[in-house]
LUMDRENTOR-818439 format. One line per 10 residues: number of its first residue (from 1); their letters; for each residue x, y, z of C-alpha. Coordinates in pm, 1 decimal. Each point is the difference from the previous one (the first is absolute). Layout:
BEGIN
NUM	A	X:Y:Z ~ ...;
//
This chain:
BEGIN
1	MSKPDQPTPA	-631.0:-1001.3:-1930.8 ~ -362.7:-33.9:-16.6 ~ -236.8:112.8:282.0 ~ -220.4:-285.6:161.5 ~ -383.9:59.7:-76.2 ~ -74.6:49.3:374.2 ~ -303.4:120.3:143.8 ~ 10.6:299.4:273.9 ~ 135.6:-199.3:299.1 ~ -159.2:-16.0:301.7;
11	PIDRPVFVSA	66.0:252.7:303.6 ~ 182.3:-286.8:163.1 ~ 213.9:-289.0:-100.4 ~ -149.7:-260.0:226.1 ~ 283.3:-279.9:-49.6 ~ 278.8:239.7:83.4 ~ -191.7:172.1:264.8 ~ -116.4:-322.8:173.6 ~ 330.9:-204.5:-65.7 ~ 246.0:298.3:123.0;
21	AAVLIGLVAV	-233.6:83.1:311.4 ~ -16.2:-362.0:104.8 ~ 381.5:-37.9:-26.7 ~ 85.9:294.6:185.3 ~ -283.1:-23.1:274.2 ~ 137.3:-363.7:56.1 ~ 360.6:107.2:28.7 ~ -96.5:283.8:249.1 ~ -190.1:-271.7:199.0 ~ 260.8:-255.5:-6.0;
31	TAILPSSVDS	244.9:257.3:100.0 ~ -207.7:106.0:279.4 ~ -60.9:-309.1:140.1 ~ 321.9:-154.6:-13.2 ~ 264.5:319.7:-3.5 ~ 310.6:-205.0:115.5 ~ -40.9:-278.8:-260.0 ~ -42.7:254.9:-270.7 ~ 271.7:206.0:149.8 ~ 240.4:-321.3:-57.4;
41	LFQSLQDTIV	-143.8:-95.8:-323.8 ~ 82.4:334.4:-123.6 ~ 346.6:2.2:113.8 ~ 61.4:-365.4:-161.0 ~ -160.9:144.0:-325.5 ~ 226.5:294.2:-10.6 ~ 315.6:-221.7:59.8 ~ -100.9:-218.7:-279.8 ~ -60.9:253.2:-222.7 ~ 329.6:195.4:74.8;
51	ANASWYYVLV	176.6:-344.3:-40.7 ~ -141.7:-130.1:-303.7 ~ -183.3:278.0:-214.4 ~ 238.7:310.6:37.1 ~ 144.0:-55.7:-333.6 ~ -339.1:-3.2:-141.7 ~ -143.7:341.8:156.7 ~ 336.0:166.4:-103.8 ~ -16.7:-122.5:-352.3 ~ -364.1:83.3:-23.0;
61	VAVIIVSVIF	73.8:352.5:100.1 ~ 311.6:32.5:-235.5 ~ -272.6:-99.2:-285.0 ~ -245.6:258.6:92.0 ~ 228.0:281.4:22.2 ~ 190.3:-102.4:-354.5 ~ -365.6:-45.1:-147.7 ~ -91.7:372.8:142.0 ~ 288.4:203.2:-140.7 ~ -11.2:-192.9:-335.2;
71	LAFSRYGDIK	-359.9:93.7:-45.8 ~ 54.4:348.9:99.2 ~ 265.2:59.5:-274.6 ~ -144.2:-256.5:-246.0 ~ -243.1:80.0:-302.0 ~ -237.6:-94.8:256.8 ~ 32.6:319.4:203.1 ~ -205.2:188.1:-247.8 ~ -314.1:-202.8:90.5 ~ -265.9:139.6:240.3;
81	LGPDHSEPEY	-158.8:-134.0:286.3 ~ -330.4:70.3:-171.6 ~ -150.2:83.4:-317.0 ~ 252.7:206.0:-252.6 ~ -212.9:325.2:68.2 ~ -12.1:-50.5:402.5 ~ 162.5:252.6:215.3 ~ 126.4:-11.2:348.6 ~ -277.0:13.6:264.0 ~ 211.7:188.2:297.2;
91	SNLSWFSMLF	252.8:226.7:-14.4 ~ 365.9:-92.5:31.2 ~ 25.9:108.6:348.7 ~ -312.5:-150.2:133.3 ~ 86.7:-347.8:-197.5 ~ 351.9:10.3:170.3 ~ -139.5:92.2:333.1 ~ -247.1:-305.0:-8.1 ~ 230.8:-254.1:-111.4 ~ 281.9:104.4:253.4;
101	AAGMGIGLMF	-246.5:-23.1:258.9 ~ -122.0:-347.7:-84.7 ~ 336.0:-136.8:-113.8 ~ 232.6:83.8:283.0 ~ -150.6:245.2:275.5 ~ 31.5:-159.8:330.4 ~ 323.1:-177.6:-104.3 ~ 198.8:292.1:-17.8 ~ -99.4:128.4:327.8 ~ 91.5:-332.4:161.7;
111	FGVAEPVMHF	289.0:-71.1:-196.2 ~ 168.3:348.2:-109.9 ~ 217.3:-24.4:310.1 ~ -24.8:-352.8:147.7 ~ 123.9:-190.4:-292.0 ~ 303.0:213.9:-138.2 ~ 114.1:-3.7:387.2 ~ -45.5:-359.5:36.1 ~ 190.4:-115.4:-328.3 ~ 284.6:263.0:136.9;
121	LSPPLGAGGT	34.2:-178.3:323.5 ~ -65.9:-367.2:-114.5 ~ 89.8:-41.2:-379.8 ~ -33.5:-327.1:-187.0 ~ 366.1:-22.8:-27.4 ~ 274.6:164.7:183.0 ~ 31.9:209.8:292.4 ~ -269.6:266.0:111.3 ~ 36.0:367.1:96.7 ~ 279.6:63.5:-256.5;
131	VAAAREAMEL	-1.0:240.1:-298.4 ~ -4.1:-317.0:-241.3 ~ -339.8:-90.9:213.6 ~ -135.9:323.3:-38.7 ~ 20.4:13.2:-413.4 ~ -111.0:-364.7:16.3 ~ -303.2:85.9:241.1 ~ -139.9:258.6:-242.2 ~ 60.5:-199.0:-323.2 ~ -189.5:-279.2:156.9;
141	TYFHWGLHAW	-294.6:212.4:106.0 ~ 9.7:175.0:-342.2 ~ -2.0:-334.5:-179.0 ~ -327.0:-120.8:255.0 ~ -181.0:314.6:-51.5 ~ 93.1:94.8:-348.5 ~ -78.6:-99.8:-374.6 ~ -82.7:-373.4:70.0 ~ -274.2:51.0:236.3 ~ -164.1:283.6:-242.7;
151	SIYAIVALIL	47.2:-242.9:-292.3 ~ -196.8:-252.0:169.0 ~ -262.8:236.4:62.4 ~ -19.8:133.2:-355.0 ~ 5.0:-308.6:-191.1 ~ -327.0:-123.6:198.9 ~ -113.5:370.7:-70.5 ~ 96.4:-10.0:-341.9 ~ -186.1:-345.9:-74.0 ~ -307.1:92.3:182.0;
161	AYFAFRHDLP	-44.3:348.5:-182.5 ~ 70.3:-127.5:-347.6 ~ -259.8:-277.0:8.7 ~ -271.1:196.5:190.0 ~ 50.0:346.8:-186.1 ~ 121.9:-147.4:-343.6 ~ -220.2:-326.2:-51.2 ~ -317.4:85.1:257.5 ~ 86.3:-279.4:204.1 ~ -57.6:-14.8:380.1;
171	LTLRSALYPL	247.2:181.6:222.0 ~ 117.9:-310.0:144.8 ~ 308.6:-227.6:-5.8 ~ -171.5:-247.2:-205.0 ~ -18.1:193.2:-282.6 ~ 343.7:-16.7:-59.1 ~ -7.4:-341.9:-87.6 ~ -255.0:60.8:-302.5 ~ 224.6:-34.6:-275.7 ~ 128.4:-317.4:156.8;
181	IGERIYGPIG	-325.9:-165.1:95.5 ~ -279.3:199.0:-159.2 ~ -353.9:-36.1:129.0 ~ 127.6:-211.1:276.2 ~ 114.1:273.9:179.2 ~ -378.9:19.4:116.8 ~ 21.3:-339.6:143.8 ~ 160.6:-199.3:296.7 ~ 345.6:133.4:-146.9 ~ -107.0:351.5:52.5;
191	VTVDVFAIIG	-155.7:-49.3:295.1 ~ 321.4:-197.3:165.7 ~ 243.7:303.2:-117.0 ~ -240.6:266.9:142.1 ~ -19.2:-167.9:322.6 ~ 358.1:-39.5:42.3 ~ 24.0:369.3:-79.0 ~ -253.1:66.8:299.9 ~ 192.0:-194.5:228.7 ~ 332.5:131.8:-85.0;
201	TTFGVATSLG	-144.7:361.4:-15.5 ~ -146.9:-52.2:359.2 ~ 314.2:-126.5:154.5 ~ 209.3:242.3:-178.1 ~ -177.3:286.3:144.6 ~ -48.6:-153.5:341.9 ~ 402.2:-14.2:6.3 ~ -15.7:366.4:-67.8 ~ -261.2:98.8:255.7 ~ 203.8:-203.0:239.3;
211	FGVEQINTGL	311.4:213.1:-45.1 ~ -205.0:305.7:1.0 ~ -190.9:-82.7:361.5 ~ 324.2:-93.3:168.6 ~ 149.1:347.7:-129.9 ~ -319.9:170.8:111.2 ~ 4.8:-174.3:334.9 ~ 384.8:100.7:60.2 ~ -91.4:348.9:-95.3 ~ -264.1:39.7:236.7;
221	NYLFGLPRGA	186.3:-158.9:283.3 ~ 313.3:230.1:-58.7 ~ -185.6:303.2:-59.9 ~ -298.9:-40.7:288.0 ~ 93.1:-292.3:198.8 ~ -301.7:-218.2:-143.5 ~ 73.2:-366.7:102.3 ~ 153.1:-222.9:-252.2 ~ -137.6:-387.3:-119.3 ~ -234.3:-189.8:-158.7;
231	AMQIVLILCT	-323.5:148.6:147.2 ~ 95.0:354.8:-73.2 ~ 101.1:-126.7:-337.3 ~ -329.0:-145.9:-62.3 ~ -160.8:317.4:95.3 ~ 200.6:193.5:-217.5 ~ -64.9:-236.2:-296.1 ~ -394.6:24.2:77.9 ~ 35.0:358.5:11.3 ~ 186.5:96.8:-310.3;
241	MSAATISVVL	-166.7:-261.0:-201.4 ~ -338.6:161.7:73.9 ~ 125.8:292.4:-122.7 ~ 122.9:-160.4:-292.3 ~ -349.6:-163.4:-57.8 ~ -139.7:363.5:-12.7 ~ 261.2:72.3:-271.5 ~ -89.7:-288.9:-226.3 ~ -357.3:95.3:30.3 ~ 75.4:322.4:-138.2;
251	GLDAGIKRLS	159.5:-126.8:-293.7 ~ 319.2:43.2:-205.5 ~ -7.9:369.3:-64.5 ~ -150.9:139.4:328.7 ~ 183.5:-236.3:217.0 ~ 312.2:-161.7:-128.0 ~ 119.6:245.5:-215.2 ~ -0.9:287.6:265.6 ~ 114.7:-200.7:283.9 ~ 328.8:-55.9:-252.6;
261	EFNICMAVIL	31.2:307.4:-135.0 ~ 26.6:135.7:350.9 ~ 235.0:-250.7:123.9 ~ 237.1:53.8:-310.6 ~ 35.6:353.4:101.7 ~ 56.9:-98.9:377.9 ~ 265.8:-273.9:-128.8 ~ 168.2:313.8:-207.7 ~ -3.7:224.4:299.8 ~ 132.8:-241.3:242.3;
271	LLVVLAVGPT	260.9:-116.3:-260.8 ~ 119.8:383.6:-58.7 ~ 5.8:79.5:366.6 ~ 224.7:-304.0:93.2 ~ 222.2:80.0:-316.8 ~ 46.6:377.3:123.9 ~ 58.7:-70.2:362.7 ~ 232.3:-296.9:-72.9 ~ 318.1:-33.3:-203.2 ~ -134.8:177.2:-274.0;
281	ILLLQTYIEN	310.3:-30.1:-261.7 ~ 103.1:-336.4:146.0 ~ -365.2:-126.5:-99.5 ~ -9.6:157.1:-355.3 ~ 363.3:-174.3:-56.5 ~ -80.5:-356.9:165.9 ~ -337.4:21.8:-206.4 ~ 182.3:31.6:-314.1 ~ 268.0:-242.2:87.7 ~ -250.8:-258.6:135.8;
291	TGVYVADIVG	-202.8:24.4:-333.4 ~ 295.0:-64.4:-203.8 ~ 117.0:-290.9:212.2 ~ -354.6:-160.7:-22.4 ~ -40.9:53.7:-376.8 ~ 372.2:-132.4:-50.6 ~ -56.2:-326.3:214.4 ~ -340.0:-47.9:-72.6 ~ 35.7:-326.6:-218.4 ~ 233.6:-186.0:255.6;
301	KTFNLYAYDP	-236.9:92.8:319.5 ~ -308.0:-114.2:-199.3 ~ 163.7:-372.6:-49.2 ~ 186.9:-39.7:344.1 ~ -129.0:-261.6:168.9 ~ 322.3:-19.6:249.9 ~ 32.8:-363.7:-157.3 ~ 410.2:-11.3:72.3 ~ -63.6:188.3:331.2 ~ -335.0:-114.5:148.1;
311	TDWLGGWTIF	-164.5:246.8:230.6 ~ -365.4:28.8:186.0 ~ 17.3:358.3:-99.0 ~ -141.5:-83.5:-318.1 ~ -311.2:-158.9:109.4 ~ -88.6:277.5:278.0 ~ 54.9:276.7:-252.3 ~ 14.3:-23.3:-416.9 ~ -220.7:-329.1:9.2 ~ -229.0:188.1:253.0;
321	YWGWWMSWAP	-20.4:282.9:-217.1 ~ -67.9:-171.4:-330.6 ~ -284.7:-203.8:166.5 ~ -150.5:314.5:134.7 ~ 6.7:198.1:-325.6 ~ -131.1:-287.2:-180.6 ~ -278.0:-41.5:243.3 ~ -73.9:348.2:14.4 ~ 3.3:0.3:-405.2 ~ -369.0:-89.7:-62.3;
331	FVGLFIARIS	-106.4:264.7:227.7 ~ 231.4:292.0:-99.3 ~ 20.3:-128.6:-362.8 ~ -412.1:-10.7:-32.3 ~ -18.9:345.1:165.5 ~ 281.0:165.6:-219.5 ~ -167.4:-148.3:-302.3 ~ -345.5:127.9:104.2 ~ 138.7:349.4:9.7 ~ 253.1:-14.1:-310.7;
341	RGRTIREFVL	-241.0:-10.8:-284.0 ~ 98.7:204.8:-301.3 ~ 387.2:-31.2:58.3 ~ 220.2:-146.4:-234.0 ~ 214.9:-295.7:114.2 ~ 312.4:185.3:-57.0 ~ -144.7:302.2:237.2 ~ -98.4:-223.7:242.4 ~ 298.4:-200.2:74.4 ~ 183.4:313.6:-9.0;
351	GAMLGPTAFT	-235.7:176.4:240.1 ~ -62.9:-281.9:191.4 ~ 367.0:-140.5:52.3 ~ 246.9:309.1:-12.6 ~ -226.7:262.5:178.7 ~ -101.8:-215.0:307.5 ~ 358.3:-170.7:4.3 ~ 185.5:303.8:-16.2 ~ -236.3:171.4:300.7 ~ 34.8:-326.2:208.7;
361	LLWMTVFGNT	397.8:-15.1:-28.3 ~ 33.7:364.4:85.8 ~ -220.3:-72.2:314.0 ~ 203.2:-293.8:88.7 ~ 329.6:193.5:-57.1 ~ -119.7:313.7:200.8 ~ -118.9:-209.2:329.5 ~ 247.7:-297.4:-50.8 ~ 300.8:196.8:-81.6 ~ -32.2:232.7:290.3;
371	AIELILNQGV	-74.8:-284.6:254.7 ~ 309.4:-149.9:-119.8 ~ 192.0:310.1:48.0 ~ -134.8:41.4:341.6 ~ 119.9:-314.9:87.3 ~ 327.3:-36.1:-209.5 ~ 147.1:352.0:50.2 ~ -160.2:148.7:291.5 ~ 12.7:-259.1:234.2 ~ -388.1:-46.2:29.9;
381	TQLGEAVQQD	12.6:-361.2:52.0 ~ -324.5:-31.6:226.3 ~ -189.9:87.9:-320.9 ~ 115.2:-326.4:-145.0 ~ -53.7:-194.3:325.5 ~ -370.5:108.4:-32.2 ~ -53.3:-75.2:-321.1 ~ 166.3:-365.2:49.4 ~ -228.4:-44.0:327.0 ~ -341.4:149.8:-200.6;
391	ESLALFQFFE	-14.7:82.5:-373.8 ~ -336.1:195.0:85.5 ~ 156.4:225.1:221.0 ~ 268.7:80.6:-228.1 ~ -181.1:303.0:-170.3 ~ -94.4:185.4:322.8 ~ 368.1:-76.4:148.8 ~ 145.6:162.4:-270.7 ~ -182.7:297.8:24.1 ~ 151.1:35.7:345.5;
401	YMPMTNVLSI	297.9:175.0:-205.2 ~ -201.2:224.2:-176.6 ~ -116.4:335.9:40.0 ~ -368.2:27.9:96.8 ~ 11.1:-349.5:103.6 ~ -383.0:-13.8:106.4 ~ -110.5:168.0:-338.6 ~ 171.4:-232.3:-175.9 ~ -142.3:-300.0:190.4 ~ -334.4:124.5:-2.7;
411	LALIMVLVFF	20.3:60.3:-394.7 ~ 131.9:-355.8:-37.2 ~ -300.7:-137.2:208.8 ~ -245.4:170.7:-195.3 ~ 144.0:-130.3:-322.2 ~ 4.5:-338.9:125.5 ~ -347.8:9.1:66.3 ~ -96.9:139.1:-324.3 ~ 203.5:-233.3:-188.6 ~ -159.4:-295.8:233.2;
421	VTSADSGAMV	-325.2:138.8:-120.2 ~ 88.8:24.4:-377.8 ~ 145.0:-333.6:-23.1 ~ -333.2:-161.9:182.6 ~ -251.2:179.2:-191.8 ~ 207.7:-83.8:-357.2 ~ 22.6:-357.4:93.6 ~ -357.9:-19.0:109.9 ~ -91.7:169.9:-345.4 ~ 205.2:-238.6:-202.8;
431	LNMLSSHGRD	-132.2:-321.1:202.8 ~ -336.3:136.6:-96.4 ~ 69.1:33.0:-377.2 ~ 195.1:-358.8:-27.8 ~ -358.9:-154.7:117.9 ~ -224.0:225.2:-168.7 ~ 113.9:-35.3:-385.5 ~ 236.1:264.9:39.5 ~ -270.2:262.0:79.1 ~ 37.4:246.7:277.7;
441	DTPMARRIFW	-365.2:128.8:11.4 ~ -102.5:-245.6:248.0 ~ -196.7:2.1:297.9 ~ 152.6:177.2:344.0 ~ -65.0:-318.2:172.7 ~ 249.7:-197.1:-219.5 ~ 254.5:236.9:48.4 ~ -36.3:8.0:371.3 ~ -5.3:-390.8:8.8 ~ 366.4:-1.4:-160.8;
451	MAIITATAIV	86.6:262.3:243.3 ~ -106.0:-227.5:279.1 ~ 189.9:-296.5:-168.8 ~ 312.9:198.3:-30.5 ~ -61.3:136.6:367.6 ~ -29.2:-360.6:125.1 ~ 280.6:-144.2:-175.9 ~ 237.8:268.4:117.9 ~ -79.3:-61.4:367.5 ~ -0.4:-369.4:12.2;
461	LMLAGGLSAL	313.4:-30.4:-162.6 ~ 167.9:245.8:200.2 ~ -134.2:-213.5:320.1 ~ 121.3:-324.0:-159.0 ~ 353.6:122.1:-64.5 ~ 38.9:374.1:-9.0 ~ 205.3:152.7:-302.6 ~ 161.7:-358.0:-85.9 ~ -325.2:-135.4:-54.8 ~ -110.3:263.6:-213.1;
471	QTAAIASAFP	336.1:-10.5:-213.6 ~ -27.6:-372.0:-23.9 ~ -367.0:53.6:-109.1 ~ 108.5:229.4:-274.7 ~ 298.0:-231.8:-150.6 ~ -216.8:-301.6:-5.3 ~ -308.1:181.5:-144.0 ~ 262.3:124.3:-282.3 ~ 78.7:-356.1:-151.2 ~ -324.2:-115.5:-154.9;
481	FSIALLAAMW	-65.7:368.9:-120.1 ~ 346.6:3.6:-163.8 ~ -57.5:-291.1:-219.2 ~ -344.4:187.5:-122.8 ~ 197.7:295.1:-50.2 ~ 264.9:-153.8:-241.8 ~ -311.9:-152.7:-200.6 ~ -109.5:330.4:1.0 ~ 300.0:159.5:-105.5 ~ 5.0:-259.6:-316.3;
491	GFLKALRLEL	-357.7:97.4:-85.6 ~ 49.7:380.0:10.0 ~ 324.5:-28.8:-235.1 ~ -188.1:-240.9:-239.3 ~ -284.4:258.6:-6.3 ~ 239.4:294.0:-46.8 ~ 174.9:-187.8:-328.3 ~ -369.9:-52.5:-155.9 ~ -77.5:371.0:57.0 ~ 381.6:127.5:-146.6;
501	AKRQALMATT	-66.7:-241.0:-289.7 ~ -347.2:151.8:-95.5 ~ 160.7:354.4:33.6 ~ 306.3:-122.1:-270.2 ~ -285.5:-167.0:-206.3 ~ -212.3:357.0:-6.2 ~ 324.3:153.7:-80.3 ~ 102.3:-188.4:-292.3 ~ -323.8:-25.9:-156.7 ~ -123.4:267.4:-252.3;
511	LSPPIDTDPD	-388.3:-19.9:-91.1 ~ -182.8:252.6:-211.9 ~ -147.7:294.5:186.6 ~ -375.5:84.9:-2.8 ~ -144.3:69.8:-401.7 ~ -162.7:290.9:-88.8 ~ -83.5:41.4:-377.1 ~ -138.3:321.4:46.0 ~ 268.7:267.2:-147.6 ~ -156.4:284.3:239.5;
521	AWRDRLTNLL	-6.5:-205.1:303.1 ~ 316.2:170.7:146.6 ~ -224.2:300.9:40.4 ~ -258.6:-184.2:205.6 ~ 303.4:-172.3:197.8 ~ 178.6:374.8:73.8 ~ -372.3:107.6:91.6 ~ -30.5:-315.6:292.3 ~ 357.3:104.8:117.4 ~ -126.0:357.8:64.0;
531	RYPGADEVRN	-319.3:-129.7:189.5 ~ -14.9:-39.8:387.9 ~ -296.2:-227.3:39.5 ~ -204.2:-74.7:292.7 ~ -124.0:-308.5:148.2 ~ -310.4:-38.0:-177.8 ~ 186.7:29.7:-324.6 ~ 233.4:-260.2:71.1 ~ -235.5:-255.5:123.2 ~ -220.8:68.0:-312.4;
541	FQQRVVVPAM	300.9:-68.3:-237.4 ~ 75.7:-316.5:195.0 ~ -355.5:-115.4:-57.6 ~ -35.4:139.9:-359.5 ~ 336.0:-108.8:-141.9 ~ 186.8:-205.0:236.3 ~ -243.6:-260.1:119.3 ~ -131.6:-81.1:-384.6 ~ 382.9:-17.5:-85.4 ~ 69.0:-259.6:269.6;
551	QEFAAELENH	-346.7:-180.5:-62.5 ~ 89.2:-45.9:-369.8 ~ 338.8:-131.8:79.2 ~ -110.5:-225.7:264.8 ~ -243.2:-138.3:-237.2 ~ 272.8:-67.8:-263.0 ~ 190.3:-158.2:255.6 ~ -276.4:-229.1:118.4 ~ -61.9:-102.3:-368.9 ~ 364.5:-138.1:28.1;
561	GVSTLMSEDP	-81.0:-202.2:343.7 ~ 187.2:266.8:185.4 ~ -186.5:60.6:302.4 ~ -21.1:381.6:153.5 ~ -149.3:201.0:273.1 ~ -141.0:350.2:-0.1 ~ -56.0:216.3:299.8 ~ -57.9:338.8:149.1 ~ 87.3:185.1:366.0 ~ -346.0:-15.4:151.4;
571	ASSRTVQLEI	126.4:235.8:253.7 ~ 91.9:312.1:-233.6 ~ -90.2:-123.7:-369.0 ~ 343.9:125.7:-54.9 ~ 169.1:-307.8:-173.3 ~ -100.1:-226.5:-274.9 ~ 212.5:-341.2:-4.2 ~ 39.7:-273.8:-280.8 ~ 154.1:-292.5:154.8 ~ 145.8:-282.0:-247.4;
581	LQGEEPDFVY	41.8:-332.2:206.6 ~ 320.5:-224.4:-127.5 ~ -46.8:-287.8:202.6 ~ 295.8:-72.7:202.9 ~ 206.8:299.1:-152.9 ~ -35.1:334.7:126.4 ~ -315.3:186.6:-111.0 ~ -57.2:290.5:-196.6 ~ -147.6:339.0:147.7 ~ -97.5:287.5:-207.8;
591	AVVAKRHAMP	-189.8:271.0:200.5 ~ -106.5:353.1:-68.4 ~ 15.9:200.9:319.0 ~ -149.3:377.7:80.5 ~ 306.9:133.1:164.8 ~ -22.5:396.3:130.3 ~ 288.0:229.3:-49.0 ~ 77.3:326.4:109.2 ~ -81.5:270.5:-254.6 ~ 331.7:117.0:-197.0;
601	DLAEKGIGDT	87.4:359.9:-19.9 ~ -99.2:2.7:-352.8 ~ -381.2:-30.4:83.2 ~ 50.8:253.6:282.8 ~ 125.1:265.1:-242.8 ~ -326.3:-85.5:-214.1 ~ 144.2:-194.3:-260.8 ~ -194.6:-298.8:-99.5 ~ -369.9:-163.8:67.8 ~ -46.2:43.6:366.5;
611	TNDPGASYLR	-381.0:11.5:-6.8 ~ -88.5:-361.9:140.6 ~ 205.9:69.9:329.3 ~ 76.8:340.4:104.5 ~ 144.4:-139.7:330.2 ~ 341.5:-48.3:72.2 ~ 69.8:-353.5:-160.2 ~ -127.6:-201.0:-299.2 ~ -4.2:-357.4:-90.6 ~ 171.4:-263.0:-248.2;
621	AEVHLSEGGQ	-128.7:-300.1:-133.8 ~ 356.8:-162.5:50.5 ~ 68.3:-371.4:-99.7 ~ 109.4:-218.9:294.3 ~ 151.2:-380.7:-47.0 ~ 39.0:-263.5:244.9 ~ 347.5:178.3:108.3 ~ -182.9:330.3:46.8 ~ -37.0:310.1:-173.4 ~ 156.9:54.4:-332.6;
631	DYDVMGWTRE	-5.7:379.3:2.2 ~ -199.3:100.2:-334.7 ~ -370.1:121.6:-53.6 ~ -233.3:-125.8:-251.4 ~ -237.1:234.1:49.6 ~ -152.9:136.3:-330.8 ~ 105.7:-322.8:-180.9 ~ -215.3:-194.9:-231.2 ~ -173.5:-351.7:71.8 ~ 255.0:-135.7:-272.7;
641	QVRNDILEQY	302.5:174.0:142.3 ~ -79.7:-138.2:344.1 ~ -17.4:-340.6:-158.3 ~ 318.4:12.0:-161.8 ~ 152.3:127.0:338.0 ~ -159.0:-335.1:195.0 ~ 137.2:-204.4:-345.8 ~ 355.4:182.7:51.6 ~ 58.8:-44.4:360.1 ~ -189.3:-373.9:-9.1;
651	GKHLHFLHGL	240.7:-102.7:-270.6 ~ 303.7:128.1:219.0 ~ -114.3:-202.4:289.2 ~ -32.4:-319.7:-229.5 ~ 353.3:95.1:-105.8 ~ 94.5:-3.6:376.1 ~ -151.1:-345.6:58.3 ~ 175.9:-183.0:-306.7 ~ 311.5:137.6:173.5 ~ -83.5:-196.6:311.6;
661	R	-83.3:-319.0:-200.1;
//
């Protein structure tokens, strides 16, 4: 896939920014002016989607989870989300903390007790309050919060990270359509896709914040007697969003990363405490059994539409979740993509699906099975009644039957607050990137603007119809996004097939190594191997040998009517590059990069020439192709050898193109 020849993008994508802002402000204004009418419209819209499009939502999610699992275990799994030489930017702990806080956070706090208990007391089919209902309740909870949810996030993140970091396209959803429509991603089609992504993200984040603020309000009322109601919830949204604004202004590393790491530590502590003081052995047993039943029945659950025994339960739960996850996918996917550069597809999928899923399911088991045990075997029926009356009260009512009730409740409240902040600032960062050509180095005012949009949307939708309006907005916004996502998945698979074809072509082709007619040249080569040059020496080699070799090669190509471009890195002068343009086909790139490495033990022992760089590192003149670094050094080669190496790599590229025709 050839990279488009685009100028440096402007700080703001005006068509996307203006269109998305206008649509969202218009929706918020209409909802604020006509709340009753909008509430009725939302209810009618949700009923229509559930009645007529449930099959579509189920099919889309099934296609997504199958595709993600296939990518992880296929030959595509070795491809990196970035150049071949790239390495992960964040440690596994930081990476997991940020993706988990963005992906689940508030939902686990709100539904950890509530959902298992509600399924247990009111299952989709059969009698509630039985042992069979308890087993079914946990299986359904696993189904809604397990691999399906994370596969939706994973596919969006994979697509965005691949095209952004491996092909230098903008880190926005439109880039996934490049293999299908080419340069037209920079036109109206691309603008439309990014606008839908912004609208879906806004509604998805607003839904999450609605759950969060209701639980915060309930917790403050339960612990400290503060009033409950719309006025208090608006105050809480404004206060917590102010904290989120500070975090988003601080940036990814100083704000979101630290808050995410703090909250994952708090989550582990809370989980271990409940596991220790609850029915520990039972919880460990049910975790294993729940997981086994979930895995065994995952195919049947995935395609179950209750077509032979219709029930309203499907629309209120499964379809809502699939819509919520999809509406959240642009936000979570783009955020995860932003922090996942340098990981392979297989590493990414296994890390972003299995790790979070295992932790999520353990969380649901510890809280859900403990609550069910209290109701089913210990006669605490009032817990079930409280959950059915008020979902937001479930967690705090649950802690009444645990030691250290107030301590656990306060810890949970702090976690909800921090999850609220991390969700809001992550969402604002993503909206900012979607409207700024995928860049996050934008002015502070623009980040604050998107935070204000999220705040206003959450407040107005809550006033219009509470959580039901937020849920409907999430389900409805997922529909247009799902169409764009299916097209993006097709483009992604098409690009991966091209990349795999190129790898196979390179492996199947054997061309001549660099020619060296001097019989004593091996001695010079050995001397070069034992040298550890500094920056000046490598740059001099680039200018004295590599640049003339590229110029001669380019001149010969021009004689054959082939267009070329030569460039140098203006910032560091460490890269010289030759690009051979192939029209509509993938271009060929050959670059020599001065890359710094740690000094080997050999040099530290005084073996070899280190006079040019007595420090702790040295530089290599490494060859980079469009796929990234090739891990070999041309320092000390002759001009003829460099020319022959360019010829060899270009011959392999032409062989690859021949296989595509």
